[in-house]
C-alpha positions as CSV (number, residue, x, y, z in Angstrom):
1,M,-21.7,-13.3,-8.9
2,S,-19.8,-10.8,-11.0
3,L,-16.2,-9.9,-10.1
4,E,-17.2,-6.3,-9.3
5,R,-19.9,-7.5,-6.8
6,E,-17.5,-9.9,-5.2
7,F,-15.0,-7.1,-4.9
8,Q,-17.5,-4.8,-3.2
9,T,-18.6,-7.6,-0.9
10,Y,-15.0,-8.2,0.1
11,F,-14.4,-4.6,1.0
12,D,-17.7,-4.3,2.8
13,S,-16.7,-7.2,5.0
14,V,-13.2,-5.9,5.7
15,G,-14.6,-3.1,7.8
16,D,-14.5,0.5,6.7
17,G,-15.9,-0.2,3.2
18,P,-13.6,1.8,0.9
19,D,-11.0,0.3,-1.3
20,R,-7.8,0.0,0.7
21,C,-4.4,-1.8,0.8
22,Y,-4.6,-4.9,3.0
23,L,-1.2,-4.1,4.6
24,C,-1.0,-0.3,5.0
25,R,-4.7,0.6,4.6
26,R,-3.9,3.4,2.0
27,T,-6.6,4.2,-0.5
28,P,-5.7,4.3,-4.2
29,A,-5.9,8.1,-4.1
30,E,-3.3,8.1,-1.2
31,V,-1.0,5.8,-3.2
32,K,-1.2,8.1,-6.2
33,Q,-0.5,11.1,-4.0
34,F,2.5,9.3,-2.5
35,F,3.9,8.9,-6.1
36,G,3.1,12.6,-6.9
37,F,-0.1,12.2,-8.9
38,D,-3.6,13.4,-8.5
39,E,-6.5,10.9,-8.6
40,D,-6.9,11.5,-12.4
41,G,-3.3,10.5,-13.1
42,E,-2.0,14.1,-13.6
43,P,1.3,15.0,-11.8
44,L,0.6,17.3,-8.8
45,K,3.6,19.7,-9.2
46,A,4.4,19.4,-12.9
47,A,5.1,23.1,-13.4
48,E,7.2,23.4,-10.3
49,H,9.4,20.6,-11.4
50,G,9.4,21.5,-15.1
51,I,7.7,18.2,-16.1
52,E,5.7,18.1,-19.3
53,D,3.6,15.3,-20.8
54,V,3.9,13.0,-17.8
55,V,0.7,11.2,-16.8
56,L,0.1,8.1,-14.8
57,E,-1.4,6.2,-17.7
58,K,-1.9,2.9,-16.1
59,M,-4.0,3.5,-13.1
60,D,-3.4,0.1,-11.6
61,I,-1.7,1.1,-8.3
62,M,-3.4,-1.7,-6.4
63,S,-3.2,-5.4,-7.0
64,Y,-6.6,-7.1,-6.8
65,R,-6.0,-10.5,-8.2
66,G,-4.1,-11.9,-5.2
67,E,-5.7,-13.1,-2.0
68,R,-5.9,-9.5,-0.7
69,P,-5.3,-6.2,-2.5
70,V,-1.8,-4.7,-2.0
71,C,-0.8,-1.2,-3.0
72,A,2.3,-0.3,-5.1
73,I,4.0,1.2,-2.1
74,C,3.8,-2.0,-0.1
75,Q,4.8,-4.0,-3.2
76,L,7.9,-1.8,-3.5
77,N,8.7,-2.4,0.2
78,M,8.4,-6.2,-0.3
79,D,10.7,-5.9,-3.4
80,A,13.3,-4.1,-1.3
81,I,13.1,-6.8,1.5
82,A,13.5,-9.5,-1.2
83,M,16.5,-7.7,-2.8
84,L,18.2,-7.4,0.6
85,D,17.4,-11.1,1.2
86,E,15.8,-10.1,4.6
87,Y,12.7,-12.3,4.6
88,D,14.1,-13.9,7.8
89,V,14.2,-10.5,9.5
90,L,10.6,-9.8,8.3
91,K,9.5,-13.1,9.8
92,R,11.2,-12.3,13.2
93,I,9.6,-8.8,13.3
94,S,6.2,-10.3,12.5
95,Q,6.7,-12.8,15.3
96,Q,7.6,-10.0,17.7
97,M,4.6,-8.0,16.7
98,R,2.4,-11.0,17.5
99,E,4.0,-12.3,20.6
100,D,6.0,-9.5,22.3
101,R,5.0,-6.2,20.8
102,D,5.9,-4.2,23.9
103,T,9.6,-4.8,23.3
104,L,9.3,-2.9,20.0
105,W,8.4,0.4,21.6
106,P,10.7,2.6,23.6
107,P,10.4,2.4,27.4
108,S,7.9,4.9,28.9
109,G,9.4,8.1,30.1
110,S,12.2,8.1,27.5
């Protein structure tokens, strides 16, 4: 089976079909917009910011070679967690989300 067909099969089985980040569920277009680019790689507000000749040349804003695709935004967040050496905090939050998620939300009526 070709890589492209395997890729499509994976996304069809994930649920909503379109290409999305495994963690945040953003589409590639949403990730590009977050960084200030249109789907074609052109900056959205170049004239407003006085930017010339800036184009998102490499359009790889999603990693596909790992076990699941992850967007550049989530990868940056993981880099920040690593730089702060807070993997233990991430692990505790993940455990809370699985086992006691009600404690993460403010009490009702507040």
